[in-house]
VMD Tcl script that builds the backbone (N, CA, C; Angstrom):
set m [mol new atoms 570]
animate dup $m
set s [atomselect $m all]
$s set {name element resname resid chain x y z} {
  {N N UNK 1 A 111.155 189.200 190.929}
  {CA C UNK 1 A 111.679 188.252 191.717}
  {C C UNK 1 A 110.522 187.346 192.374}
  {N N UNK 2 A 109.100 187.726 192.139}
  {CA C UNK 2 A 108.047 187.341 192.877}
  {C C UNK 2 A 107.415 186.162 191.833}
  {N N UNK 3 A 107.248 186.329 190.389}
  {CA C UNK 3 A 107.006 185.288 189.519}
  {C C UNK 3 A 108.247 184.195 189.916}
  {N N UNK 4 A 109.400 184.635 189.945}
  {CA C UNK 4 A 109.961 183.409 190.328}
  {C C UNK 4 A 110.154 182.489 191.529}
  {N N UNK 5 A 109.468 183.170 192.463}
  {CA C UNK 5 A 109.251 182.849 193.556}
  {C C UNK 5 A 108.020 181.688 193.392}
  {N N UNK 6 A 107.438 182.308 192.760}
  {CA C UNK 6 A 105.890 181.168 192.681}
  {C C UNK 6 A 105.805 180.459 191.387}
  {N N UNK 7 A 107.039 180.539 190.804}
  {CA C UNK 7 A 107.427 178.977 189.684}
  {C C UNK 7 A 108.127 178.053 190.475}
  {N N UNK 8 A 108.878 179.043 191.369}
  {CA C UNK 8 A 109.715 177.805 191.928}
  {C C UNK 8 A 108.805 177.102 193.470}
  {N N UNK 9 A 107.726 177.663 193.433}
  {CA C UNK 9 A 106.732 176.772 194.519}
  {C C UNK 9 A 106.018 176.001 193.623}
  {N N UNK 10 A 105.573 176.492 192.692}
  {CA C UNK 10 A 104.833 175.395 192.006}
  {C C UNK 10 A 105.422 174.145 191.028}
  {N N UNK 11 A 106.827 174.578 190.975}
  {CA C UNK 11 A 107.686 173.244 190.829}
  {C C UNK 11 A 108.420 172.346 192.165}
  {N N UNK 12 A 108.383 173.146 193.134}
  {CA C UNK 12 A 108.410 172.359 194.203}
  {C C UNK 12 A 107.245 172.011 195.188}
  {N N UNK 13 A 106.054 172.062 195.229}
  {CA C UNK 13 A 105.299 171.356 196.286}
  {C C UNK 13 A 105.172 170.089 196.404}
  {N N UNK 14 A 104.912 169.189 195.198}
  {CA C UNK 14 A 105.060 167.865 195.031}
  {C C UNK 14 A 105.887 167.189 196.520}
  {N N UNK 15 A 106.791 168.059 196.391}
  {CA C UNK 15 A 107.795 167.382 197.775}
  {C C UNK 15 A 107.651 167.473 199.094}
  {N N UNK 16 A 106.860 167.978 199.442}
  {CA C UNK 16 A 106.000 168.361 200.809}
  {C C UNK 16 A 105.006 167.114 200.855}
  {N N UNK 17 A 104.278 166.852 199.292}
  {CA C UNK 17 A 103.236 165.193 199.864}
  {C C UNK 17 A 104.440 164.177 199.793}
  {N N UNK 18 A 105.330 164.230 199.185}
  {CA C UNK 18 A 106.168 162.963 199.122}
  {C C UNK 18 A 107.116 162.877 200.256}
  {N N UNK 19 A 107.107 164.119 200.846}
  {CA C UNK 19 A 108.063 163.777 202.402}
  {C C UNK 19 A 106.996 163.651 203.434}
  {N N UNK 20 A 105.786 163.950 203.397}
  {CA C UNK 20 A 105.137 163.375 204.308}
  {C C UNK 20 A 104.719 161.847 203.952}
  {N N UNK 21 A 104.721 161.581 202.801}
  {CA C UNK 21 A 104.828 159.455 202.813}
  {C C UNK 21 A 106.159 159.184 202.836}
  {N N UNK 22 A 107.018 159.739 203.382}
  {CA C UNK 22 A 108.354 159.077 203.189}
  {C C UNK 22 A 108.408 159.077 204.732}
  {N N UNK 23 A 107.978 160.400 205.541}
  {CA C UNK 23 A 107.291 160.082 206.919}
  {C C UNK 23 A 106.791 159.264 207.548}
  {N N UNK 24 A 105.785 159.105 206.764}
  {CA C UNK 24 A 104.638 157.777 207.132}
  {C C UNK 24 A 104.639 156.643 207.013}
  {N N UNK 25 A 106.125 156.272 205.764}
  {CA C UNK 25 A 106.809 155.051 205.753}
  {C C UNK 25 A 107.923 154.803 206.558}
  {N N UNK 26 A 108.305 155.602 207.352}
  {CA C UNK 26 A 109.174 156.058 208.408}
  {C C UNK 26 A 111.098 155.924 207.300}
  {N N UNK 27 A 110.889 156.632 206.165}
  {CA C UNK 27 A 111.773 156.447 205.405}
  {C C UNK 27 A 112.579 157.439 205.342}
  {N N UNK 28 A 113.756 157.791 205.533}
  {CA C UNK 28 A 114.286 158.671 205.868}
  {C C UNK 28 A 115.750 159.303 204.588}
  {N N UNK 29 A 115.625 160.934 204.674}
  {CA C UNK 29 A 116.703 161.267 203.557}
  {C C UNK 29 A 117.964 161.687 204.444}
  {N N UNK 30 A 119.158 160.951 203.837}
  {CA C UNK 30 A 120.172 161.311 204.724}
  {C C UNK 30 A 120.594 162.602 204.529}
  {N N UNK 31 A 121.764 163.501 205.528}
  {CA C UNK 31 A 121.989 164.095 205.060}
  {C C UNK 31 A 122.585 164.665 203.563}
  {N N UNK 32 A 123.564 163.505 203.603}
  {CA C UNK 32 A 124.053 163.286 202.148}
  {C C UNK 32 A 123.510 163.540 201.200}
  {N N UNK 33 A 122.257 162.772 200.932}
  {CA C UNK 33 A 121.137 163.052 199.938}
  {C C UNK 33 A 120.548 164.035 200.184}
  {N N UNK 34 A 119.973 165.187 201.354}
  {CA C UNK 34 A 119.736 166.320 200.776}
  {C C UNK 34 A 120.765 166.751 200.147}
  {N N UNK 35 A 121.881 166.903 200.377}
  {CA C UNK 35 A 122.674 167.605 199.706}
  {C C UNK 35 A 122.639 167.324 198.216}
  {N N UNK 36 A 122.925 165.889 197.880}
  {CA C UNK 36 A 122.458 165.550 196.808}
  {C C UNK 36 A 121.563 166.708 196.018}
  {N N UNK 37 A 119.958 166.111 196.429}
  {CA C UNK 37 A 119.093 166.636 196.076}
  {C C UNK 37 A 118.986 168.534 195.714}
  {N N UNK 38 A 119.545 169.153 196.797}
  {CA C UNK 38 A 120.208 170.192 196.422}
  {C C UNK 38 A 120.929 170.915 195.025}
  {N N UNK 39 A 121.642 170.251 195.115}
  {CA C UNK 39 A 122.894 169.874 194.152}
  {C C UNK 39 A 122.243 169.749 193.014}
  {N N UNK 40 A 121.558 168.970 192.855}
  {CA C UNK 40 A 121.082 168.591 191.170}
  {C C UNK 40 A 119.831 169.501 190.981}
  {N N UNK 41 A 118.871 169.768 192.002}
  {CA C UNK 41 A 117.906 171.404 192.099}
  {C C UNK 41 A 118.525 172.038 191.086}
  {N N UNK 42 A 119.746 172.690 191.992}
  {CA C UNK 42 A 120.748 174.005 191.168}
  {C C UNK 42 A 120.907 174.053 189.736}
  {N N UNK 43 A 121.438 173.102 189.658}
  {CA C UNK 43 A 122.083 172.908 188.744}
  {C C UNK 43 A 121.220 172.296 187.362}
  {N N UNK 44 A 120.074 171.811 187.695}
  {CA C UNK 44 A 118.928 171.685 186.380}
  {C C UNK 44 A 118.323 173.046 186.515}
  {N N UNK 45 A 118.012 173.442 187.415}
  {CA C UNK 45 A 117.367 175.338 187.450}
  {C C UNK 45 A 118.422 175.944 186.586}
  {N N UNK 46 A 119.472 175.968 186.790}
  {CA C UNK 46 A 120.413 177.113 186.175}
  {C C UNK 46 A 120.849 176.356 184.205}
  {N N UNK 47 A 120.919 175.053 184.329}
  {CA C UNK 47 A 120.589 174.702 182.593}
  {C C UNK 47 A 119.240 175.086 182.166}
  {N N UNK 48 A 118.028 174.482 183.128}
  {CA C UNK 48 A 116.672 175.414 182.438}
  {C C UNK 48 A 116.614 176.685 181.803}
  {N N UNK 49 A 117.204 177.643 182.743}
  {CA C UNK 49 A 117.059 178.610 182.299}
  {C C UNK 49 A 118.120 179.250 180.835}
  {N N UNK 50 A 119.325 178.701 180.912}
  {CA C UNK 50 A 120.274 178.357 179.839}
  {C C UNK 50 A 119.773 178.007 178.526}
  {N N UNK 51 A 119.311 176.915 178.566}
  {CA C UNK 51 A 118.525 176.492 177.473}
  {C C UNK 51 A 117.256 177.513 176.787}
  {N N UNK 52 A 116.481 177.837 177.876}
  {CA C UNK 52 A 115.237 178.974 177.387}
  {C C UNK 52 A 116.108 180.417 176.763}
  {N N UNK 53 A 117.235 180.588 177.158}
  {CA C UNK 53 A 117.848 181.405 176.596}
  {C C UNK 53 A 118.430 181.475 175.309}
  {N N UNK 54 A 118.785 180.200 175.408}
  {CA C UNK 54 A 119.301 179.752 173.992}
  {C C UNK 54 A 117.958 179.152 172.613}
  {N N UNK 55 A 116.781 179.528 173.519}
  {CA C UNK 55 A 115.799 179.201 172.435}
  {C C UNK 55 A 115.383 180.347 171.679}
  {N N UNK 56 A 115.302 181.338 172.985}
  {CA C UNK 56 A 114.888 182.947 172.521}
  {C C UNK 56 A 115.743 183.505 171.308}
  {N N UNK 57 A 117.016 182.992 171.488}
  {CA C UNK 57 A 118.297 183.763 170.391}
  {C C UNK 57 A 117.538 182.783 169.183}
  {N N UNK 58 A 117.184 181.805 168.850}
  {CA C UNK 58 A 116.777 181.331 167.515}
  {C C UNK 58 A 115.813 181.554 167.149}
  {N N UNK 59 A 114.581 181.753 167.826}
  {CA C UNK 59 A 113.457 181.792 167.826}
  {C C UNK 59 A 112.808 183.297 167.529}
  {N N UNK 60 A 111.943 183.869 166.822}
  {CA C UNK 60 A 111.099 185.380 167.557}
  {C C UNK 60 A 110.327 185.391 168.527}
  {N N UNK 61 A 110.734 186.733 169.290}
  {CA C UNK 61 A 110.314 186.713 170.553}
  {C C UNK 61 A 108.786 186.509 170.884}
  {N N UNK 62 A 108.028 186.681 169.692}
  {CA C UNK 62 A 106.534 186.356 170.012}
  {C C UNK 62 A 106.311 185.257 170.174}
  {N N UNK 63 A 107.083 184.627 169.347}
  {CA C UNK 63 A 106.457 183.088 169.268}
  {C C UNK 63 A 107.021 182.014 169.915}
  {N N UNK 64 A 108.445 182.962 170.624}
  {CA C UNK 64 A 108.708 182.330 172.291}
  {C C UNK 64 A 107.625 182.610 173.157}
  {N N UNK 65 A 107.583 183.282 173.227}
  {CA C UNK 65 A 106.621 184.217 174.027}
  {C C UNK 65 A 105.324 183.106 174.764}
  {N N UNK 66 A 104.534 182.782 173.015}
  {CA C UNK 66 A 103.545 182.461 172.837}
  {C C UNK 66 A 103.614 180.752 173.506}
  {N N UNK 67 A 104.851 179.986 173.063}
  {CA C UNK 67 A 104.880 178.915 173.098}
  {C C UNK 67 A 105.147 178.957 174.109}
  {N N UNK 68 A 106.265 179.694 175.137}
  {CA C UNK 68 A 106.091 179.360 176.591}
  {C C UNK 68 A 104.906 179.325 177.449}
  {N N UNK 69 A 103.874 180.587 177.561}
  {CA C UNK 69 A 102.914 180.527 177.924}
  {C C UNK 69 A 102.319 179.348 177.562}
  {N N UNK 70 A 101.821 178.574 176.672}
  {CA C UNK 70 A 101.265 177.703 176.465}
  {C C UNK 70 A 101.280 176.120 177.066}
  {N N UNK 71 A 102.770 176.110 177.263}
  {CA C UNK 71 A 103.369 174.927 177.322}
  {C C UNK 71 A 102.981 175.288 179.158}
  {N N UNK 72 A 103.556 176.012 179.821}
  {CA C UNK 72 A 103.121 176.180 181.038}
  {C C UNK 72 A 101.838 175.963 181.356}
  {N N UNK 73 A 100.803 176.705 180.620}
  {CA C UNK 73 A 99.442 176.185 180.979}
  {C C UNK 73 A 99.141 174.657 180.467}
  {N N UNK 74 A 99.472 173.859 179.248}
  {CA C UNK 74 A 99.127 173.358 179.195}
  {C C UNK 74 A 100.013 171.899 180.157}
  {N N UNK 75 A 101.101 172.459 180.951}
  {CA C UNK 75 A 101.620 171.635 181.824}
  {C C UNK 75 A 101.032 171.558 182.876}
  {N N UNK 76 A 100.084 172.458 183.218}
  {CA C UNK 76 A 99.472 173.143 184.286}
  {C C UNK 76 A 98.331 171.873 184.482}
  {N N UNK 77 A 97.467 172.239 183.070}
  {CA C UNK 77 A 96.842 171.221 183.302}
  {C C UNK 77 A 96.789 169.835 183.067}
  {N N UNK 78 A 98.110 169.083 182.560}
  {CA C UNK 78 A 98.265 167.922 183.036}
  {C C UNK 78 A 98.336 167.586 184.152}
  {N N UNK 79 A 99.067 168.283 184.768}
  {CA C UNK 79 A 99.273 167.870 186.357}
  {C C UNK 79 A 98.127 168.155 187.250}
  {N N UNK 80 A 97.495 169.030 186.987}
  {CA C UNK 80 A 96.160 168.928 187.150}
  {C C UNK 80 A 95.046 167.588 186.871}
  {N N UNK 81 A 95.183 167.081 185.764}
  {CA C UNK 81 A 94.429 166.112 185.226}
  {C C UNK 81 A 95.272 164.946 185.688}
  {N N UNK 82 A 96.655 164.610 185.804}
  {CA C UNK 82 A 97.211 163.169 186.540}
  {C C UNK 82 A 96.960 163.246 188.200}
  {N N UNK 83 A 96.912 164.295 188.193}
  {CA C UNK 83 A 96.327 165.089 189.971}
  {C C UNK 83 A 94.613 164.185 190.407}
  {N N UNK 84 A 93.972 164.420 189.285}
  {CA C UNK 84 A 92.606 164.371 189.808}
  {C C UNK 84 A 92.557 162.462 189.495}
  {N N UNK 85 A 93.050 162.312 188.399}
  {CA C UNK 85 A 93.034 161.088 188.165}
  {C C UNK 85 A 93.593 160.149 189.028}
  {N N UNK 86 A 94.656 160.376 190.282}
  {CA C UNK 86 A 95.022 159.628 190.984}
  {C C UNK 86 A 95.856 158.623 190.924}
  {N N UNK 87 A 96.508 158.131 190.018}
  {CA C UNK 87 A 96.918 157.076 189.341}
  {C C UNK 87 A 98.042 156.841 189.874}
  {N N UNK 88 A 98.618 155.528 190.371}
  {CA C UNK 88 A 99.832 155.413 191.044}
  {C C UNK 88 A 100.517 154.088 190.420}
  {N N UNK 89 A 101.731 154.618 189.474}
  {CA C UNK 89 A 102.091 154.016 188.147}
  {C C UNK 89 A 103.451 152.843 188.980}
  {N N UNK 90 A 103.474 152.458 189.513}
  {CA C UNK 90 A 104.179 151.101 190.246}
  {C C UNK 90 A 105.488 152.069 190.756}
  {N N UNK 91 A 106.888 151.391 190.217}
  {CA C UNK 91 A 107.744 151.473 190.971}
  {C C UNK 91 A 108.709 152.470 189.810}
  {N N UNK 92 A 108.017 153.154 189.348}
  {CA C UNK 92 A 108.720 154.053 188.158}
  {C C UNK 92 A 109.121 155.468 188.731}
  {N N UNK 93 A 110.009 155.827 189.479}
  {CA C UNK 93 A 110.454 156.512 190.089}
  {C C UNK 93 A 110.531 158.129 189.366}
  {N N UNK 94 A 110.251 158.236 187.988}
  {CA C UNK 94 A 109.997 159.207 187.253}
  {C C UNK 94 A 108.360 159.853 187.737}
  {N N UNK 95 A 107.659 158.728 187.643}
  {CA C UNK 95 A 106.199 158.698 187.773}
  {C C UNK 95 A 106.089 158.538 189.182}
  {N N UNK 96 A 106.755 158.233 189.975}
  {CA C UNK 96 A 106.141 158.017 191.354}
  {C C UNK 96 A 107.607 158.486 192.025}
  {N N UNK 97 A 108.140 159.297 192.680}
  {CA C UNK 97 A 108.985 159.676 193.050}
  {C C UNK 97 A 109.315 159.039 194.524}
  {N N UNK 98 A 108.154 158.824 194.781}
  {CA C UNK 98 A 108.005 157.726 196.741}
  {C C UNK 98 A 108.905 156.602 196.546}
  {N N UNK 99 A 109.183 155.883 195.181}
  {CA C UNK 99 A 109.338 154.555 194.926}
  {C C UNK 99 A 110.800 154.477 194.998}
  {N N UNK 100 A 111.363 155.676 195.120}
  {CA C UNK 100 A 113.072 155.871 195.066}
  {C C UNK 100 A 113.517 155.059 196.129}
  {N N UNK 101 A 113.213 154.459 197.307}
  {CA C UNK 101 A 113.867 153.597 198.500}
  {C C UNK 101 A 113.938 152.364 197.431}
  {N N UNK 102 A 114.984 151.960 196.790}
  {CA C UNK 102 A 114.757 151.256 195.933}
  {C C UNK 102 A 115.486 149.353 197.118}
  {N N UNK 103 A 115.896 149.639 197.721}
  {CA C UNK 103 A 116.603 148.696 198.504}
  {C C UNK 103 A 115.754 148.632 199.962}
  {N N UNK 104 A 114.879 149.327 199.491}
  {CA C UNK 104 A 113.731 149.069 200.921}
  {C C UNK 104 A 114.270 149.070 202.533}
  {N N UNK 105 A 115.799 150.392 202.492}
  {CA C UNK 105 A 116.560 150.147 203.585}
  {C C UNK 105 A 115.980 150.823 204.672}
  {N N UNK 106 A 115.208 152.093 204.128}
  {CA C UNK 106 A 114.292 152.961 205.214}
  {C C UNK 106 A 114.769 154.240 204.956}
  {N N UNK 107 A 116.128 154.565 203.940}
  {CA C UNK 107 A 116.944 155.513 204.298}
  {C C UNK 107 A 117.510 155.863 202.890}
  {N N UNK 108 A 116.764 157.219 202.206}
  {CA C UNK 108 A 117.411 156.775 200.883}
  {C C UNK 108 A 118.854 157.707 200.883}
  {N N UNK 109 A 119.410 156.777 200.176}
  {CA C UNK 109 A 120.877 156.635 200.302}
  {C C UNK 109 A 121.299 157.659 199.119}
  {N N UNK 110 A 122.804 157.821 199.038}
  {CA C UNK 110 A 123.374 158.496 197.634}
  {C C UNK 110 A 122.642 158.014 196.517}
  {N N UNK 111 A 122.965 156.928 196.310}
  {CA C UNK 111 A 122.632 156.732 194.522}
  {C C UNK 111 A 120.997 156.658 194.392}
  {N N UNK 112 A 120.371 156.121 195.189}
  {CA C UNK 112 A 118.818 156.705 195.864}
  {C C UNK 112 A 118.289 158.487 195.474}
  {N N UNK 113 A 119.206 159.339 196.199}
  {CA C UNK 113 A 118.580 160.402 195.691}
  {C C UNK 113 A 119.279 161.062 194.857}
  {N N UNK 114 A 120.214 160.454 194.188}
  {CA C UNK 114 A 120.309 161.067 192.202}
  {C C UNK 114 A 119.378 160.589 191.755}
  {N N UNK 115 A 118.549 159.602 191.529}
  {CA C UNK 115 A 117.468 159.134 191.192}
  {C C UNK 115 A 115.698 160.179 191.700}
  {N N UNK 116 A 116.260 160.417 193.063}
  {CA C UNK 116 A 115.312 161.321 193.009}
  {C C UNK 116 A 115.332 162.568 192.764}
  {N N UNK 117 A 116.571 162.994 192.881}
  {CA C UNK 117 A 116.838 164.649 192.390}
  {C C UNK 117 A 116.289 164.903 191.435}
  {N N UNK 118 A 116.619 163.861 190.141}
  {CA C UNK 118 A 116.375 164.172 188.731}
  {C C UNK 118 A 115.021 164.213 188.699}
  {N N UNK 119 A 114.072 163.157 189.021}
  {CA C UNK 119 A 113.208 162.791 189.139}
  {C C UNK 119 A 111.785 164.211 189.737}
  {N N UNK 120 A 112.041 164.570 190.582}
  {CA C UNK 120 A 111.769 165.951 191.139}
  {C C UNK 120 A 112.294 167.144 190.451}
  {N N UNK 121 A 113.325 167.236 189.706}
  {CA C UNK 121 A 113.521 168.081 188.986}
  {C C UNK 121 A 113.220 168.636 187.873}
  {N N UNK 122 A 112.417 167.494 186.942}
  {CA C UNK 122 A 111.891 167.372 185.946}
  {C C UNK 122 A 110.859 168.490 185.465}
  {N N UNK 123 A 110.043 168.638 187.076}
  {CA C UNK 123 A 109.274 169.742 186.408}
  {C C UNK 123 A 110.044 171.306 186.424}
  {N N UNK 124 A 110.494 171.422 186.959}
  {CA C UNK 124 A 111.494 173.110 187.361}
  {C C UNK 124 A 112.724 172.856 185.550}
  {N N UNK 125 A 112.705 171.719 185.126}
  {CA C UNK 125 A 113.534 171.854 184.043}
  {C C UNK 125 A 112.600 172.699 182.966}
  {N N UNK 126 A 111.410 172.132 183.132}
  {CA C UNK 126 A 110.545 172.537 181.780}
  {C C UNK 126 A 110.377 173.938 182.262}
  {N N UNK 127 A 109.342 174.169 183.786}
  {CA C UNK 127 A 109.082 175.227 184.158}
  {C C UNK 127 A 110.157 176.527 183.995}
  {N N UNK 128 A 111.368 176.031 184.101}
  {CA C UNK 128 A 112.543 176.872 183.777}
  {C C UNK 128 A 113.049 177.475 182.669}
  {N N UNK 129 A 112.781 176.353 181.863}
  {CA C UNK 129 A 112.810 176.953 179.920}
  {C C UNK 129 A 111.682 177.254 179.730}
  {N N UNK 130 A 110.400 177.597 180.172}
  {CA C UNK 130 A 109.015 178.196 179.757}
  {C C UNK 130 A 109.390 179.614 180.585}
  {N N UNK 131 A 109.917 179.553 181.494}
  {CA C UNK 131 A 109.979 180.773 182.544}
  {C C UNK 131 A 111.048 181.536 181.337}
  {N N UNK 132 A 112.239 181.233 181.664}
  {CA C UNK 132 A 112.800 182.096 180.411}
  {C C UNK 132 A 112.591 182.797 179.437}
  {N N UNK 133 A 111.856 181.800 178.529}
  {CA C UNK 133 A 111.691 182.131 177.085}
  {C C UNK 133 A 110.144 182.720 177.219}
  {N N UNK 134 A 109.638 182.955 178.539}
  {CA C UNK 134 A 108.986 184.220 178.349}
  {C C UNK 134 A 109.014 185.509 179.232}
  {N N UNK 135 A 110.773 185.678 179.730}
  {CA C UNK 135 A 111.136 186.839 179.953}
  {C C UNK 135 A 110.617 187.005 181.495}
  {N N UNK 136 A 110.176 185.899 182.168}
  {CA C UNK 136 A 110.540 185.939 183.691}
  {C C UNK 136 A 111.837 185.814 184.265}
  {N N UNK 137 A 111.818 186.841 185.014}
  {CA C UNK 137 A 113.707 187.407 185.756}
  {C C UNK 137 A 113.839 185.790 187.006}
  {N N UNK 138 A 114.935 185.368 186.187}
  {CA C UNK 138 A 114.747 183.739 186.691}
  {C C UNK 138 A 116.245 183.599 187.334}
  {N N UNK 139 A 116.844 184.599 187.850}
  {CA C UNK 139 A 118.859 184.502 188.698}
  {C C UNK 139 A 118.157 183.856 190.010}
  {N N UNK 140 A 117.073 183.864 190.576}
  {CA C UNK 140 A 116.642 183.325 191.434}
  {C C UNK 140 A 116.345 182.103 191.917}
  {N N UNK 141 A 115.737 181.598 190.606}
  {CA C UNK 141 A 114.811 180.125 190.950}
  {C C UNK 141 A 115.652 178.961 190.821}
  {N N UNK 142 A 116.742 178.732 190.541}
  {CA C UNK 142 A 117.271 177.398 190.871}
  {C C UNK 142 A 117.541 177.517 192.442}
  {N N UNK 143 A 117.615 178.767 193.059}
  {CA C UNK 143 A 118.160 178.651 194.487}
  {C C UNK 143 A 116.647 178.536 195.352}
  {N N UNK 144 A 115.532 179.071 194.702}
  {CA C UNK 144 A 114.706 178.927 195.365}
  {C C UNK 144 A 113.792 177.354 195.016}
  {N N UNK 145 A 113.894 177.339 194.217}
  {CA C UNK 145 A 113.629 175.873 193.838}
  {C C UNK 145 A 114.306 174.650 194.893}
  {N N UNK 146 A 115.480 175.085 194.645}
  {CA C UNK 146 A 115.968 174.078 195.563}
  {C C UNK 146 A 116.178 174.188 197.331}
  {N N UNK 147 A 115.546 175.656 197.657}
  {CA C UNK 147 A 115.739 175.573 198.841}
  {C C UNK 147 A 114.304 175.380 199.474}
  {N N UNK 148 A 113.394 175.086 198.283}
  {CA C UNK 148 A 112.302 174.841 198.506}
  {C C UNK 148 A 111.765 173.507 198.257}
  {N N UNK 149 A 112.348 172.705 197.648}
  {CA C UNK 149 A 112.405 171.182 198.144}
  {C C UNK 149 A 112.709 170.530 199.265}
  {N N UNK 150 A 114.280 170.996 199.362}
  {CA C UNK 150 A 114.382 170.302 200.750}
  {C C UNK 150 A 113.688 170.965 201.745}
  {N N UNK 151 A 112.976 171.953 202.003}
  {CA C UNK 151 A 112.246 172.212 202.908}
  {C C UNK 151 A 110.895 171.931 202.775}
  {N N UNK 152 A 110.365 171.471 201.670}
  {CA C UNK 152 A 109.234 170.518 201.614}
  {C C UNK 152 A 109.409 168.923 201.942}
  {N N UNK 153 A 110.215 168.291 201.792}
  {CA C UNK 153 A 110.792 167.409 201.831}
  {C C UNK 153 A 110.994 167.010 203.607}
  {N N UNK 154 A 111.702 167.942 203.895}
  {CA C UNK 154 A 111.888 167.752 205.578}
  {C C UNK 154 A 110.903 167.672 206.494}
  {N N UNK 155 A 109.636 168.963 205.694}
  {CA C UNK 155 A 109.302 169.575 206.791}
  {C C UNK 155 A 107.848 168.530 206.330}
  {N N UNK 156 A 107.465 167.740 205.225}
  {CA C UNK 156 A 106.734 166.936 205.015}
  {C C UNK 156 A 106.916 165.738 205.562}
  {N N UNK 157 A 108.313 164.981 205.757}
  {CA C UNK 157 A 108.594 164.250 206.253}
  {C C UNK 157 A 108.399 164.075 207.999}
  {N N UNK 158 A 108.861 165.524 208.383}
  {CA C UNK 158 A 108.289 165.734 210.197}
  {C C UNK 158 A 107.413 165.224 210.038}
  {N N UNK 159 A 106.375 165.876 209.338}
  {CA C UNK 159 A 105.023 165.671 209.705}
  {C C UNK 159 A 104.367 164.573 209.423}
  {N N UNK 160 A 104.609 163.672 208.746}
  {CA C UNK 160 A 104.772 162.073 208.486}
  {C C UNK 160 A 104.694 161.545 209.314}
  {N N UNK 161 A 105.990 161.853 209.845}
  {CA C UNK 161 A 106.018 160.965 211.409}
  {C C UNK 161 A 105.371 161.200 212.470}
  {N N UNK 162 A 105.023 162.204 212.353}
  {CA C UNK 162 A 103.799 162.278 213.609}
  {C C UNK 162 A 102.381 162.473 213.286}
  {N N UNK 163 A 102.409 162.341 212.370}
  {CA C UNK 163 A 100.650 162.349 211.795}
  {C C UNK 163 A 99.933 161.327 212.132}
  {N N UNK 164 A 98.526 161.780 212.596}
  {CA C UNK 164 A 97.590 160.165 212.440}
  {C C UNK 164 A 97.609 159.600 211.491}
  {N N UNK 165 A 97.752 158.321 211.779}
  {CA C UNK 165 A 97.286 157.470 210.271}
  {C C UNK 165 A 96.515 157.877 209.401}
  {N N UNK 166 A 95.339 158.076 210.000}
  {CA C UNK 166 A 94.429 158.089 209.721}
  {C C UNK 166 A 93.900 159.389 208.795}
  {N N UNK 167 A 94.786 159.941 208.520}
  {CA C UNK 167 A 94.510 161.627 208.712}
  {C C UNK 167 A 95.664 162.048 207.562}
  {N N UNK 168 A 96.266 162.125 206.427}
  {CA C UNK 168 A 97.091 162.475 206.063}
  {C C UNK 168 A 96.536 163.002 204.741}
  {N N UNK 169 A 97.366 163.956 204.279}
  {CA C UNK 169 A 97.075 165.013 203.378}
  {C C UNK 169 A 97.937 164.236 202.068}
  {N N UNK 170 A 96.498 163.932 201.102}
  {CA C UNK 170 A 96.496 163.593 199.803}
  {C C UNK 170 A 97.674 164.009 198.902}
  {N N UNK 171 A 98.856 163.309 198.256}
  {CA C UNK 171 A 99.675 163.432 197.352}
  {C C UNK 171 A 98.993 164.219 196.501}
  {N N UNK 172 A 97.663 163.889 195.858}
  {CA C UNK 172 A 97.202 164.653 194.775}
  {C C UNK 172 A 96.753 166.183 194.570}
  {N N UNK 173 A 96.628 166.310 196.124}
  {CA C UNK 173 A 95.689 167.735 196.543}
  {C C UNK 173 A 97.365 168.681 196.015}
  {N N UNK 174 A 98.817 168.568 196.570}
  {CA C UNK 174 A 99.783 169.270 196.346}
  {C C UNK 174 A 99.942 169.233 194.898}
  {N N UNK 175 A 99.801 168.049 193.985}
  {CA C UNK 175 A 99.823 168.272 192.740}
  {C C UNK 175 A 98.812 169.244 191.907}
  {N N UNK 176 A 97.756 168.890 192.446}
  {CA C UNK 176 A 97.209 169.937 191.815}
  {C C UNK 176 A 97.097 171.014 192.164}
  {N N UNK 177 A 97.519 171.797 193.162}
  {CA C UNK 177 A 97.919 173.176 193.093}
  {C C UNK 177 A 98.806 173.796 192.731}
  {N N UNK 178 A 100.231 172.640 192.493}
  {CA C UNK 178 A 101.280 172.985 191.265}
  {C C UNK 178 A 100.673 173.230 190.292}
  {N N UNK 179 A 99.596 172.640 189.534}
  {CA C UNK 179 A 99.448 172.190 188.327}
  {C C UNK 179 A 98.661 173.848 187.713}
  {N N UNK 180 A 97.594 174.264 189.391}
  {CA C UNK 180 A 96.620 175.560 189.325}
  {C C UNK 180 A 97.835 176.843 189.105}
  {N N UNK 181 A 98.633 176.665 189.752}
  {CA C UNK 181 A 100.032 177.919 189.583}
  {C C UNK 181 A 100.452 178.075 188.665}
  {N N UNK 182 A 100.999 176.593 187.568}
  {CA C UNK 182 A 101.223 177.369 186.666}
  {C C UNK 182 A 100.038 177.485 185.618}
  {N N UNK 183 A 98.885 176.917 185.723}
  {CA C UNK 183 A 97.912 177.799 185.055}
  {C C UNK 183 A 98.101 179.322 185.121}
  {N N UNK 184 A 97.635 179.673 186.166}
  {CA C UNK 184 A 97.834 181.256 186.391}
  {C C UNK 184 A 98.659 182.278 185.904}
  {N N UNK 185 A 100.083 181.236 185.971}
  {CA C UNK 185 A 101.133 182.225 185.780}
  {C C UNK 185 A 101.284 182.096 184.264}
  {N N UNK 186 A 101.203 181.298 183.500}
  {CA C UNK 186 A 101.013 181.102 181.908}
  {C C UNK 186 A 99.879 181.924 181.833}
  {N N UNK 187 A 98.778 182.198 182.018}
  {CA C UNK 187 A 97.882 183.029 181.529}
  {C C UNK 187 A 97.862 184.568 182.001}
  {N N UNK 188 A 98.298 184.915 183.097}
  {CA C UNK 188 A 98.485 186.064 183.272}
  {C C UNK 188 A 99.630 186.609 182.479}
  {N N UNK 189 A 100.752 185.658 182.500}
  {CA C UNK 189 A 101.922 186.228 181.272}
  {C C UNK 189 A 101.607 186.548 180.052}
  {N N UNK 190 A 100.307 185.928 179.277}
  {CA C UNK 190 A 100.139 185.717 177.777}
  {C C UNK 190 A 99.482 186.974 177.879}
}
mol reanalyze $m
mol bondsrecalc $m
mol representation Tube
mol addrep $m
């Protein structure tokens, strides 16, 4: 359960930085939007576990463990590298979920929440597959991810609304922490 919580934390922590940015921009996520984010996150989490278990059936256990751990480590390294580059990729939602307010209405509505939910869940899809391949008990992973994403987004948004404009938590710091957690888990499980 502890590993499941750490993996969920790793795949959700970026939501905190995104929430702060939304707060600084006075962009709010509607209640229906939060429900949609929760449902998408939990669905993708369980789907990732299903895929990981399916891959375990096809390939030998030693190979799946090695591949799963290596993917976690390389994914962590990639996330750290990207966060240190600190690049901003315009309005591509999958590279920059902050840009999901497509109509600039300052509210993330139903359609925008679907895009944001998928973009935020891509990390948990990969992490869930790798975690189930390397035999981490992930029964609670989708629930943890969903709760943590909504919590981090909401808390980050709340902080962003009240934080001094001259002091903000850099988005790349959250990404760097996420990547480091993945590397540590991958090395520890290997």
